[in-house]
N, C-alpha and C positions, 0 to 999 in steps of 0.2 A: 239453211244456213247452220250448220253444225260447226260449233267452236271447238278446236282441238285445244285440250288444255296441255301445255308444254310443261314439263316439270321445270321447277325454279332451280336454275343452276347456281344461283347465288346463295341459296340456302345449303346445297350440298357442299360447296366449296368452304362456307362458313363452319359448317359442321366438321369438315374434315380439319379445317384449322384449329377448331377448338379441342378437338380430339388429339390432334397432334401436339397442341400445346400442353394439354393435360398429361399426355405420356411423357413430354420433356420435362415438365414438372415433377412427375412422379419420379422419373430418372435422377433429377437432381436431388430429390429429397432421399432416394435411397443412397446416392453418393454422400450426402451430408451425414445420414444416420450411420452409414459405415465408417465414415471417418470420426465420428464423435461417439462411437461405442465406448462401453465401459472399459472393454479390454484395451482398446487403444489408447484411451486416456490413462489408464493404469499403467500400461507399458511407457508411454510419454512421461508420466510423473516419476516413475521408477527411474528411467533414463536421466531424466534432468532435474532430479529432487534437490540437489543444492541450489542450482541456479534459480529454480521456482520459489524456493523458500527465501533466498537472498531478495529477490524483487519483492516478494510479499513483506518481508520484514522492512525494506526500504519504503514501500508504499504505506505501511502501518506506521511507520516513524513519521512519515510526511503528514499523514491524518492527524497523528497525535499532536504534533507541533502546531498544525493549524487549529486544533481545539484549544491547546493550552494559549496560542496568541490571541484567540477570540474571547477566552475567559479572562485573560490579562486586560484586553482592551475593555471589556465590561467592567472589571474592578478598577481599573485606571480612570473611568468616568465617574466613579463616586467621589464626591467631593473631599472628604477628609482622608480617604484610605490612600491616595496617592501619595501625599506628603509624609503620611505615617510609615509607609513602606520605604521611602527614601530615607528617612530618618533611622529607621531600623537597620537598613543595609549599611549605611555611614557608621552607626554605632557597632555593628558586628565587626566591619572592616578595622575599625579602630580597636577593638578588643584583641583581634587576631594579630595585628601588628604588635601591640603590647605583650601579648602572651607568647608569640612565637619568633617574632622577628626582631625585636628590641635589644636583646642580648645574645651573646654568642652561644653560651650554654643552651638556651632555649632553640637556637637555629638548629643545633646538633641534634636536640631532641627530636624537632620537626623532621630533619633529614632521617634519623633512624625510623621514625614512624612511617614515613613516605617509603623507605626502602622495603620495610615490612609489608606494606600494603602490595608494592610491586613484586615481591616474592611470592606473596598470595595469589596475585593474579596470573603471573607467568609461570608458577610452579617451580621456580629456581629455588635451591636450597631445601626443598621438602623431602624427607626421606621417605 
């Protein structure tokens, strides 16, 4: 009684599936690396530089605001600091009204100062 050993077809099918899967994976990796190559990234950045920088500045601004709000929340939880800052803000607002808004000549001085700042920022009137 001799037994014939038949080749296990399940192994050969599994091996071919693994090898085809690895070649597919390798092809996908080659496509990804070709898309993400430094030359293509540099070309993309050069083409869309203003848009990319605008998005980055917006994201950095959002991040900075979150950090500032977190710091303010922590400072606001310190018992005597919150009322002190409120008092300081009201004092500064009262001084600003007295200094710049109370009298007409002070209002015109504030207007001239404000116009000078706008000219500096926009570049109007600068020779």
